[in-house]
MIDOSE-1310 file (N, C-alpha, C; in nm, 2 decimals, decimal comma, always signed):
residues 308
mnll	+4,01/+2,15/+1,22/+3,94/+2,00/+1,26/+3,89/+1,99/+1,14; +3,87/+1,85/+1,06/+3,84/+1,85/+0,90/+3,68/+1,82/+0,93; +3,58/+1,88/+0,88/+3,44/+1,90/+0,91/+3,41/+1,89/+0,80; +3,34/+1,78/+0,73/+3,24/+1,76/+0,59/+3,10/+1,79/+0,65
ffgs	+3,05/+1,84/+0,57/+2,89/+1,90/+0,57/+2,81/+1,85/+0,46; +2,72/+1,75/+0,54/+2,62/+1,69/+0,46/+2,48/+1,74/+0,41; +2,48/+1,78/+0,30/+2,29/+1,86/+0,31/+2,27/+1,87/+0,15; +2,10/+1,86/+0,13/+2,10/+1,84/-0,03/+1,95/+1,93/-0,05
ssfs	+1,91/+2,00/+0,02/+1,78/+2,10/+0,06/+1,79/+2,25/+0,10; +1,68/+2,30/+0,05/+1,70/+2,45/+0,09/+1,74/+2,44/+0,27; +1,62/+2,33/+0,27/+1,67/+2,36/+0,48/+1,79/+2,36/+0,52; +1,93/+2,28/+0,40/+2,05/+2,30/+0,47/+2,11/+2,39/+0,48
vpal	+2,07/+2,50/+0,39/+2,17/+2,58/+0,31/+2,22/+2,69/+0,45; +2,07/+2,74/+0,50/+2,17/+2,86/+0,61/+2,24/+2,75/+0,70; +2,21/+2,62/+0,73/+2,32/+2,55/+0,84/+2,48/+2,58/+0,79; +2,48/+2,53/+0,65/+2,60/+2,54/+0,55/+2,68/+2,68/+0,56
islr	+2,59/+2,77/+0,53/+2,68/+2,94/+0,55/+2,71/+2,96/+0,69; +2,64/+2,92/+0,79/+2,67/+2,96/+0,93/+2,80/+2,90/+0,97; +2,81/+2,79/+0,89/+2,94/+2,71/+0,94/+3,05/+2,67/+0,85; +3,06/+2,76/+0,72/+3,16/+2,81/+0,60/+3,31/+2,80/+0,66
ssis	+3,29/+2,89/+0,78/+3,45/+2,86/+0,82/+3,48/+2,77/+0,85; +3,43/+2,66/+0,89/+3,46/+2,54/+0,94/+3,46/+2,41/+0,88; +3,38/+2,46/+0,76/+3,35/+2,34/+0,64/+3,50/+2,30/+0,58; +3,54/+2,16/+0,56/+3,68/+2,15/+0,48/+3,61/+2,08/+0,37
wvit	+3,47/+2,01/+0,36/+3,40/+1,96/+0,21/+3,30/+1,96/+0,23; +3,20/+1,99/+0,13/+3,03/+1,97/+0,12/+3,03/+1,83/+0,07; +2,91/+1,78/+0,11/+2,88/+1,65/+0,03/+2,71/+1,68/+0,01; +2,66/+1,63/-0,10/+2,56/+1,65/-0,16/+2,48/+1,57/-0,22
kkak	+2,35/+1,52/-0,23/+2,32/+1,41/-0,30/+2,31/+1,45/-0,45; +2,33/+1,39/-0,54/+2,38/+1,38/-0,67/+2,20/+1,40/-0,74; +2,20/+1,55/-0,80/+2,05/+1,58/-0,89/+2,02/+1,42/-0,98; +1,85/+1,41/-1,00/+1,85/+1,34/-1,07/+1,76/+1,43/-1,22
pkgr	+1,80/+1,33/-1,35/+1,70/+1,41/-1,42/+1,61/+1,47/-1,39; +1,51/+1,54/-1,44/+1,34/+1,58/-1,41/+1,32/+1,64/-1,53; +1,15/+1,62/-1,57/+1,07/+1,72/-1,65/+1,11/+1,62/-1,79; +1,02/+1,71/-1,87/+1,03/+1,64/-2,00/+1,18/+1,66/-2,10
gyli	+1,25/+1,74/-2,06/+1,37/+1,75/-2,12/+1,49/+1,69/-2,05; +1,47/+1,61/-1,92/+1,57/+1,54/-1,85/+1,63/+1,61/-1,79; +1,64/+1,75/-1,78/+1,71/+1,86/-1,69/+1,77/+1,82/-1,56; +1,90/+1,86/-1,58/+1,94/+1,83/-1,42/+1,95/+1,97/-1,39
ddne	+1,91/+1,99/-1,26/+1,90/+2,13/-1,16/+1,99/+2,12/-1,08; +2,08/+2,23/-1,03/+2,17/+2,18/-0,92/+2,11/+2,26/-0,82; +2,10/+2,19/-0,72/+2,01/+2,21/-0,58/+2,08/+2,28/-0,53; +2,05/+2,38/-0,40/+2,05/+2,48/-0,36/+2,16/+2,45/-0,28
vkea	+2,23/+2,35/-0,22/+2,34/+2,33/-0,12/+2,43/+2,33/-0,23; +2,45/+2,25/-0,37/+2,55/+2,28/-0,46/+2,60/+2,43/-0,49; +2,46/+2,50/-0,51/+2,49/+2,68/-0,55/+2,57/+2,72/-0,43; +2,50/+2,69/-0,30/+2,58/+2,81/-0,20/+2,70/+2,74/-0,17
arsc	+2,75/+2,61/-0,18/+2,91/+2,58/-0,18/+2,98/+2,64/-0,27; +2,93/+2,69/-0,41/+3,02/+2,72/-0,52/+3,01/+2,89/-0,43; +2,89/+2,95/-0,38/+2,94/+3,05/-0,35/+3,00/+3,11/-0,25; +3,02/+3,03/-0,13/+3,15/+3,03/-0,03/+3,25/+2,96/-0,07
glpl	+3,28/+2,95/-0,17/+3,40/+2,89/-0,23/+3,41/+2,78/-0,18; +3,35/+2,66/-0,14/+3,37/+2,57/-0,08/+3,37/+2,41/-0,17; +3,45/+2,33/-0,16/+3,52/+2,23/-0,26/+3,37/+2,15/-0,20; +3,34/+2,06/-0,30/+3,22/+2,00/-0,34/+3,20/+1,85/-0,38
keig	+3,14/+1,74/-0,33/+3,13/+1,62/-0,41/+3,02/+1,60/-0,40; +2,96/+1,51/-0,47/+2,79/+1,45/-0,52/+2,81/+1,33/-0,52; +2,73/+1,27/-0,45/+2,68/+1,11/-0,48/+2,55/+1,06/-0,48; +2,55/+0,95/-0,54/+2,43/+0,92/-0,52/+2,38/+0,82/-0,47
sfkd	+2,47/+0,74/-0,35/+2,46/+0,65/-0,27/+2,57/+0,61/-0,24; +2,59/+0,54/-0,11/+2,69/+0,51/-0,05/+2,77/+0,39/-0,13; +2,70/+0,35/-0,20/+2,80/+0,25/-0,26/+2,84/+0,28/-0,47; +2,83/+0,41/-0,46/+2,95/+0,45/-0,54/+3,07/+0,48/-0,51
dear	+3,16/+0,46/-0,61/+3,28/+0,51/-0,58/+3,32/+0,63/-0,53; +3,25/+0,72/-0,59/+3,26/+0,86/-0,55/+3,26/+0,88/-0,35; +3,14/+0,78/-0,33/+3,11/+0,76/-0,20/+3,23/+0,72/-0,09; +3,27/+0,60/-0,18/+3,39/+0,51/-0,11/+3,49/+0,58/-0,09
glsd	+3,53/+0,68/-0,15/+3,64/+0,78/-0,19/+3,64/+0,88/-0,08; +3,51/+0,88/+0,01/+3,52/+1,00/+0,10/+3,58/+0,95/+0,24; +3,62/+0,83/+0,22/+3,72/+0,79/+0,35/+3,84/+0,86/+0,32; +3,87/+0,88/+0,21/+4,02/+0,92/+0,18/+4,04/+1,10/+0,21
lspd	+3,91/+1,16/+0,27/+3,90/+1,28/+0,29/+3,92/+1,28/+0,44; +3,94/+1,20/+0,54/+4,01/+1,16/+0,66/+3,94/+1,28/+0,76; +3,78/+1,27/+0,77/+3,73/+1,35/+0,84/+3,73/+1,33/+0,98; +3,70/+1,47/+1,04/+3,70/+1,45/+1,21/+3,56/+1,47/+1,23
llvv	+3,49/+1,54/+1,17/+3,34/+1,53/+1,24/+3,25/+1,52/+1,08; +3,15/+1,49/+1,09/+3,00/+1,52/+1,02/+2,93/+1,57/+1,06; +2,86/+1,69/+0,99/+2,77/+1,73/+1,04/+2,67/+1,70/+0,91; +2,57/+1,68/+0,96/+2,43/+1,62/+0,86/+2,29/+1,73/+0,91
vsfg	+2,25/+1,75/+0,76/+2,15/+1,85/+0,77/+2,05/+1,82/+0,67; +1,96/+1,75/+0,68/+1,87/+1,73/+0,54/+1,95/+1,65/+0,40; +1,98/+1,57/+0,45/+2,11/+1,47/+0,36/+2,03/+1,41/+0,26; +1,91/+1,34/+0,32/+1,84/+1,27/+0,21/+1,91/+1,12/+0,14
liip	+1,95/+1,08/+0,23/+2,04/+0,93/+0,22/+2,11/+0,91/+0,34; +2,07/+0,77/+0,37/+2,12/+0,71/+0,51/+2,25/+0,71/+0,50; +2,37/+0,73/+0,60/+2,49/+0,73/+0,61/+2,51/+0,56/+0,69; +2,58/+0,50/+0,59/+2,58/+0,37/+0,67/+2,68/+0,35/+0,78
rwfl	+2,70/+0,26/+0,87/+2,77/+0,22/+0,98/+2,91/+0,24/+0,95; +2,98/+0,15/+0,85/+3,12/+0,22/+0,80/+3,18/+0,32/+0,78; +3,10/+0,44/+0,71/+3,09/+0,55/+0,73/+3,11/+0,62/+0,85; +3,00/+0,61/+0,94/+2,98/+0,68/+1,07/+3,12/+0,63/+1,14
dipt	+3,17/+0,53/+1,14/+3,28/+0,49/+1,23/+3,40/+0,56/+1,15; +3,40/+0,63/+1,06/+3,58/+0,68/+1,02/+3,56/+0,82/+1,10; +3,47/+0,92/+1,09/+3,52/+1,06/+1,18/+3,60/+1,03/+1,31; +3,68/+1,10/+1,35/+3,74/+1,08/+1,48/+3,67/+1,13/+1,59
igai	+3,59/+1,24/+1,53/+3,50/+1,27/+1,66/+3,39/+1,22/+1,69; +3,32/+1,20/+1,56/+3,23/+1,16/+1,53/+3,12/+1,21/+1,42; +2,99/+1,18/+1,44/+2,91/+1,25/+1,33/+2,77/+1,34/+1,41; +2,72/+1,43/+1,39/+2,56/+1,50/+1,44/+2,47/+1,50/+1,32
nvhp	+2,36/+1,50/+1,35/+2,26/+1,54/+1,25/+2,17/+1,63/+1,35; +2,12/+1,71/+1,25/+2,01/+1,81/+1,30/+1,89/+1,78/+1,25; +1,77/+1,73/+1,33/+1,65/+1,70/+1,29/+1,54/+1,77/+1,37; +1,43/+1,83/+1,25/+1,33/+1,95/+1,30/+1,20/+1,89/+1,33
sllp	+1,25/+1,81/+1,44/+1,11/+1,78/+1,54/+1,16/+1,75/+1,71; +1,07/+1,73/+1,75/+1,12/+1,67/+1,90/+1,13/+1,54/+1,90; +1,25/+1,51/+1,86/+1,30/+1,38/+1,87/+1,27/+1,26/+2,02; +1,23/+1,20/+2,02/+1,17/+1,06/+1,95/+1,06/+1,06/+1,92
kyrg	+0,98/+1,18/+1,88/+0,86/+1,20/+1,79/+0,91/+1,23/+1,64; +0,82/+1,20/+1,57/+0,88/+1,22/+1,44/+1,00/+1,21/+1,37; +1,04/+1,08/+1,39/+1,17/+1,05/+1,32/+1,14/+1,03/+1,17; +1,23/+1,03/+1,09/+1,20/+0,99/+0,94/+1,21/+1,13/+0,86
pspi	+1,14/+1,08/+0,72/+1,18/+1,22/+0,63/+1,10/+1,32/+0,64; +1,02/+1,34/+0,69/+0,86/+1,41/+0,69/+0,85/+1,51/+0,82; +0,92/+1,50/+0,92/+0,87/+1,57/+1,01/+0,78/+1,71/+1,01; +0,82/+1,80/+0,98/+0,77/+1,93/+0,93/+0,58/+1,88/+0,92
qwal	+0,61/+1,86/+0,77/+0,47/+1,81/+0,70/+0,38/+1,72/+0,82; +0,42/+1,65/+0,89/+0,34/+1,53/+0,98/+0,30/+1,66/+1,09; +0,40/+1,73/+1,16/+0,36/+1,80/+1,26/+0,27/+1,91/+1,23; +0,27/+1,97/+1,11/+0,14/+2,04/+1,06/+0,01/+1,94/+1,02
wkge	+0,02/+1,87/+0,96/-0,07/+1,78/+0,91/-0,18/+1,71/+1,04; -0,07/+1,68/+1,15/-0,16/+1,64/+1,26/-0,18/+1,77/+1,37; -0,19/+1,87/+1,32/-0,20/+1,96/+1,42/-0,13/+2,03/+1,56; -0,01/+1,95/+1,52/+0,05/+2,03/+1,64/+0,09/+2,16/+1,71
ketg	+0,06/+2,21/+1,80/+0,10/+2,34/+1,85/+0,23/+2,35/+1,86; +0,33/+2,30/+1,88/+0,49/+2,30/+1,86/+0,55/+2,22/+1,79; +0,65/+2,22/+1,78/+0,79/+2,13/+1,72/+0,94/+2,15/+1,78; +1,02/+2,16/+1,71/+1,14/+2,21/+1,77/+1,26/+2,16/+1,64
itvi	+1,38/+2,16/+1,76/+1,52/+2,14/+1,66/+1,59/+2,05/+1,75; +1,61/+1,94/+1,72/+1,70/+1,85/+1,82/+1,84/+1,81/+1,74; +1,98/+1,84/+1,81/+2,06/+1,76/+1,75/+2,14/+1,66/+1,80; +2,12/+1,57/+1,72/+2,21/+1,39/+1,78/+2,31/+1,36/+1,74
amte	+2,39/+1,27/+1,81/+2,50/+1,21/+1,78/+2,48/+1,05/+1,70; +2,50/+1,06/+1,57/+2,42/+0,98/+1,47/+2,45/+0,81/+1,53; +2,36/+0,77/+1,50/+2,40/+0,62/+1,48/+2,36/+0,56/+1,35; +2,39/+0,41/+1,33/+2,29/+0,34/+1,22/+2,17/+0,35/+1,24
rmda	+2,09/+0,36/+1,29/+1,95/+0,38/+1,29/+1,90/+0,52/+1,30; +1,80/+0,52/+1,21/+1,77/+0,65/+1,11/+1,66/+0,73/+1,27; +1,75/+0,86/+1,27/+1,70/+0,97/+1,41/+1,69/+0,92/+1,50; +1,78/+0,79/+1,56/+1,80/+0,74/+1,69/+1,90/+0,75/+1,78
ggil	+1,96/+0,84/+1,70/+2,09/+0,88/+1,83/+2,06/+0,96/+1,96; +2,16/+0,96/+2,07/+2,16/+1,03/+2,16/+2,10/+1,17/+2,15; +2,07/+1,24/+2,24/+2,02/+1,38/+2,22/+2,14/+1,46/+2,31; +2,18/+1,55/+2,20/+2,29/+1,69/+2,21/+2,23/+1,79/+2,27
yqek	+2,14/+1,81/+2,18/+2,06/+1,95/+2,23/+1,93/+1,94/+2,15; +1,83/+2,01/+2,24/+1,67/+2,01/+2,20/+1,62/+2,17/+2,23; +1,54/+2,20/+2,11/+1,49/+2,31/+2,18/+1,32/+2,32/+2,11; +1,28/+2,37/+2,19/+1,09/+2,35/+2,14/+1,07/+2,51/+2,08
ipig	+1,02/+2,47/+1,95/+0,94/+2,58/+1,89/+0,84/+2,56/+1,84; +0,71/+2,74/+1,92/+0,56/+2,71/+1,86/+0,56/+2,70/+1,71; +0,45/+2,62/+1,68/+0,38/+2,67/+1,53/+0,29/+2,75/+1,55; +0,34/+2,87/+1,39/+0,21/+2,97/+1,45/+0,07/+2,90/+1,39
peed	-0,04/+2,96/+1,42/-0,17/+2,91/+1,39/-0,22/+2,92/+1,24; -0,16/+2,98/+1,15/-0,16/+3,02/+1,02/-0,04/+2,97/+0,96; +0,08/+2,90/+1,02/+0,22/+2,90/+0,97/+0,19/+2,78/+0,85; +0,25/+2,77/+0,76/+0,27/+2,63/+0,67/+0,40/+2,58/+0,65
gagl	+0,40/+2,50/+0,58/+0,49/+2,40/+0,53/+0,64/+2,51/+0,53; +0,60/+2,61/+0,40/+0,73/+2,66/+0,40/+0,77/+2,77/+0,45; +0,69/+2,84/+0,53/+0,70/+2,91/+0,66/+0,81/+2,86/+0,77; +0,72/+2,74/+0,84/+0,77/+2,64/+0,91/+0,93/+2,64/+0,87
snrl	+0,94/+2,56/+0,80/+1,07/+2,48/+0,77/+1,19/+2,60/+0,73; +1,14/+2,73/+0,66/+1,23/+2,84/+0,70/+1,24/+2,89/+0,81; +1,17/+2,89/+0,91/+1,20/+2,93/+1,06/+1,28/+2,83/+1,09; +1,26/+2,72/+1,08/+1,33/+2,61/+1,17/+1,49/+2,58/+1,10
alra	+1,52/+2,65/+0,99/+1,64/+2,60/+0,90/+1,73/+2,71/+0,96; +1,66/+2,86/+1,00/+1,77/+2,95/+1,03/+1,78/+2,95/+1,18; +1,69/+2,92/+1,25/+1,72/+2,86/+1,39/+1,86/+2,75/+1,41; +1,83/+2,63/+1,34/+1,95/+2,56/+1,32/+2,06/+2,59/+1,29
aeil	+2,07/+2,72/+1,22/+2,19/+2,76/+1,17/+2,27/+2,83/+1,28; +2,15/+2,90/+1,36/+2,18/+3,00/+1,50/+2,28/+2,92/+1,61; +2,19/+2,73/+1,59/+2,26/+2,66/+1,70/+2,36/+2,59/+1,68; +2,41/+2,57/+1,54/+2,50/+2,49/+1,52/+2,64/+2,52/+1,57
ppiv	+2,65/+2,64/+1,51/+2,82/+2,69/+1,56/+2,89/+2,64/+1,70; +2,79/+2,72/+1,80/+2,87/+2,65/+1,91/+2,86/+2,47/+1,96; +2,77/+2,43/+1,90/+2,74/+2,28/+1,94/+2,88/+2,19/+1,83; +2,93/+2,26/+1,72/+3,05/+2,22/+1,64/+3,17/+2,29/+1,73
ekar	+3,18/+2,38/+1,77/+3,28/+2,41/+1,87/+3,28/+2,33/+1,97; +3,21/+2,33/+2,05/+3,22/+2,22/+2,15/+3,27/+2,08/+2,15; +3,23/+2,02/+2,01/+3,27/+1,92/+1,98/+3,40/+1,90/+1,94; +3,47/+1,99/+1,89/+3,56/+2,01/+1,86/+3,66/+1,99/+2,00
vdgi	+3,65/+2,08/+2,09/+3,71/+2,05/+2,19/+3,68/+1,97/+2,28; +3,56/+1,90/+2,32/+3,52/+1,81/+2,41/+3,47/+1,72/+2,36; +3,47/+1,67/+2,24/+3,41/+1,53/+2,18/+3,27/+1,55/+2,18; +3,16/+1,45/+2,12/+3,02/+1,45/+2,11/+2,98/+1,33/+2,23
ggai	+3,04/+1,35/+2,35/+3,02/+1,24/+2,45/+2,89/+1,32/+2,56; +2,85/+1,23/+2,64/+2,72/+1,28/+2,72/+2,60/+1,32/+2,65; +2,58/+1,21/+2,54/+2,45/+1,25/+2,47/+2,33/+1,18/+2,53; +2,19/+1,23/+2,56/+2,09/+1,18/+2,63/+2,02/+1,09/+2,52
pqde	+2,01/+0,96/+2,58/+1,93/+0,84/+2,49/+1,76/+0,88/+2,49; +1,70/+0,85/+2,39/+1,60/+0,84/+2,31/+1,48/+0,76/+2,40; +1,38/+0,80/+2,44/+1,28/+0,69/+2,49/+1,20/+0,62/+2,39; +1,29/+0,50/+2,36/+1,22/+0,41/+2,24/+1,09/+0,43/+2,26
gqat	+1,00/+0,38/+2,34/+0,84/+0,39/+2,38/+0,78/+0,50/+2,35; +0,85/+0,61/+2,29/+0,78/+0,74/+2,33/+0,78/+0,77/+2,14; +0,87/+0,68/+2,06/+0,92/+0,74/+1,93/+0,79/+0,72/+1,83; +0,79/+0,81/+1,71/+0,70/+0,78/+1,63/+0,76/+0,81/+1,48
ytai	+0,68/+0,79/+1,37/+0,77/+0,78/+1,23/+0,69/+0,84/+1,16; +0,78/+0,92/+1,07/+0,70/+0,97/+0,91/+0,71/+0,88/+0,82; +0,65/+0,89/+0,73/+0,69/+0,84/+0,61/+0,69/+0,95/+0,49; +0,78/+0,92/+0,37/+0,77/+0,96/+0,27/+0,67/+1,06/+0,21
vtkq	+0,65/+1,17/+0,16/+0,53/+1,23/+0,09/+0,53/+1,18/-0,01; +0,35/+1,14/-0,03/+0,38/+1,11/-0,19/+0,27/+1,20/-0,24; +0,24/+1,22/-0,37/+0,14/+1,30/-0,46/-0,01/+1,28/-0,42; -0,01/+1,14/-0,39/-0,15/+1,12/-0,33/-0,21/+1,17/-0,19
mgri	-0,09/+1,21/-0,10/-0,13/+1,30/+0,04/-0,16/+1,41/-0,02; -0,15/+1,50/-0,11/-0,18/+1,61/-0,16/-0,35/+1,61/-0,19; -0,37/+1,51/-0,25/-0,52/+1,50/-0,29/-0,62/+1,58/-0,17; -0,73/+1,64/-0,16/-0,82/+1,64/-0,11/-0,93/+1,59/-0,05
dwsg	-0,97/+1,51/+0,01/-1,12/+1,44/+0,03/-1,20/+1,53/+0,08; -1,31/+1,62/+0,05/-1,39/+1,69/+0,09/-1,46/+1,65/+0,17; -1,48/+1,53/+0,19/-1,58/+1,49/+0,32/-1,52/+1,48/+0,47; -1,37/+1,52/+0,45/-1,31/+1,57/+0,59/-1,35/+1,69/+0,66
saqe	-1,29/+1,72/+0,77/-1,34/+1,84/+0,84/-1,30/+1,93/+0,74; -1,32/+2,11/+0,80/-1,25/+2,20/+0,72/-1,14/+2,21/+0,80; -1,12/+2,19/+0,89/-1,00/+2,17/+1,02/-0,87/+2,10/+0,94; -0,93/+1,97/+0,93/-0,83/+1,87/+0,86/-0,76/+1,92/+0,75
itrq	-0,87/+1,96/+0,66/-0,84/+2,03/+0,50/-0,76/+2,12/+0,51; -0,75/+2,22/+0,65/-0,69/+2,30/+0,65/-0,56/+2,27/+0,67; -0,52/+2,17/+0,75/-0,41/+2,13/+0,83/-0,31/+2,09/+0,66; -0,39/+2,00/+0,59/-0,33/+1,95/+0,48/-0,27/+2,03/+0,40
vraf	-0,37/+2,15/+0,38/-0,33/+2,25/+0,27/-0,16/+2,31/+0,31; -0,21/+2,33/+0,43/-0,06/+2,39/+0,52/+0,04/+2,31/+0,53; +0,04/+2,21/+0,52/+0,13/+2,05/+0,56/+0,24/+2,06/+0,41; +0,16/+2,06/+0,32/+0,21/+2,04/+0,16/+0,20/+2,15/+0,07
vlwp	+0,24/+2,26/+0,10/+0,24/+2,40/+0,03/+0,34/+2,35/-0,05; +0,44/+2,29/-0,02/+0,56/+2,29/-0,08/+0,54/+2,19/-0,18; +0,51/+2,06/-0,16/+0,50/+1,98/-0,24/+0,40/+1,87/-0,20; +0,30/+1,77/-0,21/+0,27/+1,80/-0,35/+0,21/+1,93/-0,41
tayt	+0,17/+2,00/-0,29/+0,04/+2,08/-0,28/-0,10/+2,05/-0,30; -0,14/+2,07/-0,19/-0,33/+2,03/-0,20/-0,40/+2,04/-0,33; -0,42/+1,93/-0,35/-0,53/+1,94/-0,50/-0,65/+1,89/-0,49; -0,76/+1,91/-0,60/-0,85/+1,86/-0,62/-0,91/+1,92/-0,77
fldg	-1,00/+1,87/-0,84/-1,06/+1,89/-0,97/-1,18/+1,95/-0,97; -1,17/+2,02/-1,03/-1,26/+2,10/-1,12/-1,34/+2,12/-1,27; -1,48/+2,05/-1,28/-1,44/+2,06/-1,44/-1,35/+1,95/-1,47; -1,35/+1,82/-1,44/-1,22/+1,80/-1,52/-1,10/+1,79/-1,49
kmvk	-1,06/+1,91/-1,45/-0,89/+1,96/-1,43/-0,88/+1,98/-1,30; -0,74/+1,97/-1,26/-0,66/+1,95/-1,15/-0,68/+2,15/-1,10; -0,68/+2,16/-0,96/-0,67/+2,25/-0,91/-0,59/+2,24/-0,80; -0,47/+2,33/-0,79/-0,40/+2,36/-0,68/-0,43/+2,44/-0,54
iykv	-0,42/+2,40/-0,44/-0,46/+2,52/-0,37/-0,37/+2,54/-0,25; -0,33/+2,68/-0,26/-0,19/+2,71/-0,16/-0,21/+2,76/-0,05; -0,35/+2,85/-0,02/-0,37/+2,93/+0,06/-0,54/+2,92/+0,12; -0,58/+2,87/+0,29/-0,68/+2,86/+0,31/-0,68/+2,93/+0,42
kaps	-0,83/+2,96/+0,47/-0,86/+3,02/+0,60/-1,02/+2,99/+0,63; -1,05/+2,96/+0,78/-1,19/+2,97/+0,84/-1,27/+3,08/+0,76; -1,38/+3,10/+0,73/-1,48/+3,17/+0,68/-1,53/+3,24/+0,83; -1,59/+3,36/+0,79/-1,62/+3,45/+0,88/-1,83/+3,44/+0,95
gayp	-1,87/+3,36/+0,83/-1,98/+3,33/+0,83/-2,05/+3,15/+0,84; -2,14/+3,13/+0,81/-2,20/+2,97/+0,83/-2,27/+2,91/+0,73; -2,28/+2,83/+0,65/-2,33/+2,75/+0,55/-2,43/+2,70/+0,58; -2,54/+2,62/+0,48/-2,64/+2,53/+0,52/-2,54/+2,38/+0,49
eete	-2,58/+2,31/+0,61/-2,56/+2,19/+0,70/-2,56/+2,12/+0,55; -2,66/+2,11/+0,49/-2,71/+1,98/+0,41/-2,63/+1,99/+0,29; -2,54/+2,10/+0,28/-2,46/+2,13/+0,14/-2,35/+2,02/+0,12; -2,34/+1,96/+0,02/-2,24/+1,85/-0,04/-2,09/+1,92/+0,02
pgti	-2,02/+1,82/+0,04/-1,89/+1,84/+0,06/-1,84/+1,89/-0,07; -1,73/+2,00/-0,08/-1,68/+2,00/-0,21/-1,76/+2,10/-0,28; -1,88/+2,16/-0,23/-1,97/+2,25/-0,31/-1,90/+2,38/-0,32; -1,90/+2,47/-0,39/-1,88/+2,58/-0,42/-1,97/+2,66/-0,33
iass	-1,99/+2,73/-0,23/-2,13/+2,80/-0,18/-2,09/+2,98/-0,19; -2,02/+3,00/-0,20/-1,99/+3,18/-0,18/-1,83/+3,20/-0,27; -1,86/+3,35/-0,30/-1,74/+3,39/-0,35/-1,75/+3,54/-0,33; -1,61/+3,60/-0,27/-1,59/+3,75/-0,22/-1,45/+3,80/-0,23
pegi	-1,44/+3,92/-0,21/-1,30/+3,96/-0,20/-1,19/+3,87/-0,12; -1,27/+3,79/-0,04/-1,14/+3,71/+0,10/-1,14/+3,60/-0,02; -1,19/+3,54/-0,12/-1,21/+3,41/-0,17/-1,30/+3,34/-0,23; -1,27/+3,23/-0,22/-1,39/+3,11/-0,24/-1,41/+3,04/-0,14
evaa	-1,53/+3,02/-0,11/-1,58/+2,95/+0,02/-1,63/+2,80/-0,02; -1,58/+2,68/+0,02/-1,61/+2,58/-0,01/-1,66/+2,48/+0,12; -1,80/+2,41/+0,10/-1,84/+2,33/+0,23/-1,72/+2,20/+0,24; -1,70/+2,16/+0,35/-1,65/+2,03/+0,40/-1,74/+1,95/+0,44
gags	-1,69/+1,84/+0,49/-1,76/+1,73/+0,56/-1,81/+1,81/+0,71; -1,74/+1,87/+0,74/-1,78/+1,97/+0,89/-1,73/+2,08/+0,85; -1,81/+2,20/+0,82/-1,77/+2,33/+0,87/-1,73/+2,32/+0,69; -1,66/+2,47/+0,69/-1,65/+2,53/+0,54/-1,52/+2,63/+0,56
lvie	-1,47/+2,60/+0,43/-1,32/+2,73/+0,45/-1,32/+2,81/+0,30; -1,23/+2,90/+0,31/-1,22/+3,00/+0,24/-1,09/+2,96/+0,17; -1,08/+2,93/+0,02/-1,00/+2,93/-0,06/-0,95/+3,07/-0,07; -0,78/+3,08/-0,06/-0,71/+3,25/-0,09/-0,64/+3,21/-0,23
eiqm	-0,58/+3,16/-0,22/-0,49/+3,11/-0,35/-0,48/+3,01/-0,40; -0,54/+3,00/-0,56/-0,53/+2,90/-0,64/-0,48/+2,86/-0,77; -0,46/+2,74/-0,82/-0,38/+2,78/-0,96/-0,46/+2,66/-1,03; -0,55/+2,68/-1,12/-0,61/+2,59/-1,23/-0,47/+2,53/-1,29
enrk	-0,51/+2,39/-1,37/-0,43/+2,33/-1,43/-0,42/+2,40/-1,56; -0,26/+2,41/-1,59/-0,23/+2,47/-1,70/-0,24/+2,66/-1,69; -0,26/+2,69/-1,59/-0,24/+2,87/-1,56/-0,19/+2,87/-1,44; -0,16/+3,04/-1,42/-0,10/+3,04/-1,33/-0,16/+3,07/-1,19
kmaa	-0,06/+3,08/-1,07/-0,10/+3,09/-0,91/-0,15/+3,18/-0,91; -0,27/+3,22/-0,82/-0,37/+3,36/-0,83/-0,40/+3,38/-0,72; -0,49/+3,50/-0,68/-0,57/+3,47/-0,57/-0,73/+3,47/-0,63; -0,78/+3,38/-0,53/-0,90/+3,30/-0,56/-1,01/+3,40/-0,60
sdfa	-1,00/+3,52/-0,53/-1,11/+3,58/-0,59/-1,12/+3,63/-0,75; -0,99/+3,66/-0,77/-0,94/+3,68/-0,92/-1,02/+3,57/-1,00; -0,99/+3,42/-0,95/-0,98/+3,34/-1,02/-1,15/+3,32/-1,01; -1,24/+3,34/-0,94/-1,38/+3,34/-0,95/-1,45/+3,46/-1,06
rgyr	-1,36/+3,55/-1,09/-1,44/+3,66/-1,15/-1,42/+3,63/-1,30; -1,30/+3,53/-1,30/-1,28/+3,47/-1,44/-1,35/+3,37/-1,48; -1,45/+3,27/-1,38/-1,44/+3,13/-1,40/-1,63/+3,12/-1,41; -1,68/+3,13/-1,51/-1,84/+3,15/-1,54/-1,91/+3,04/-1,46
qllg	-2,03/+3,10/-1,36/-2,14/+2,98/-1,30/-2,04/+2,91/-1,23; -1,95/+2,92/-1,13/-1,86/+2,89/-1,07/-1,95/+2,85/-0,91; -2,05/+2,95/-0,88/-2,10/+2,91/-0,76/-2,22/+2,79/-0,80; -2,20/+2,67/-0,67/-2,27/+2,59/-0,70/-2,23/+2,47/-0,75
krfd	-2,08/+2,51/-0,79/-1,99/+2,39/-0,89/-1,94/+2,33/-0,74; -1,88/+2,17/-0,78/-1,84/+2,12/-0,69/-1,71/+2,03/-0,73; -1,59/+2,05/-0,63/-1,46/+2,04/-0,63/-1,48/+1,89/-0,64; -1,42/+1,77/-0,67/-1,44/+1,63/-0,70/-1,30/+1,61/-0,65
């Protein structure tokens, strides 16, 4: 079987490794220059493909000559895991068996590019892995396999993404083998009436509004820990917040949201619009990430200051 694996992020890597003996080619999204030096970094999939000794092609879009040339590979099956580009109908029609996609949500809920972040931001208690037979519509294909996975009470985007990626890697090999033998027929259509969609995460989504509840802010921090990372401002400088928890005590209800009300070995306690939260890991602009308790010891007259 001629299998093409499509992936472009760290979420793709465990699945690539689990299928490496079946993969004929790895296809990844071409990296864009970034940073002041406009350097191009190899993505994790590219590095994994090299480590596994697998041939690799990079494309920027399906309008590229490189993408048009993929049809010459005569694929039997496409396996798509966090690829980052929409695969058009003309290419989905090429493989003799078809194309399958792994999506980290309980489809039809949370279609789109950011299902893990949205599940955390909205306070979901569970998410899952869904494998679908791909169509030209984003995440709308029939369901071949679905598994519910609980979300831990303090789990953040990094931990949940890693856990779902590892589980996807366990699920895929028998699904691919079944597709090789029996094809990918019998997929169960999704209920379009239950479909919800996620948007691309933007930097602005990470900015904390301290007038929100402590619970809402906590979910925001956990959802966006990888990017853009929840952030606020202190004395005119950006502060990134990586880890928070609920405090053990209470605070005066009249305290203005964003006010730093206590400092302890646990971290920095901040008033929110409803309740308060303790910041455990923090990073001031142009400084290293550190424990919030260490940050507090090095910042003069911190109590009473207000995050803006």
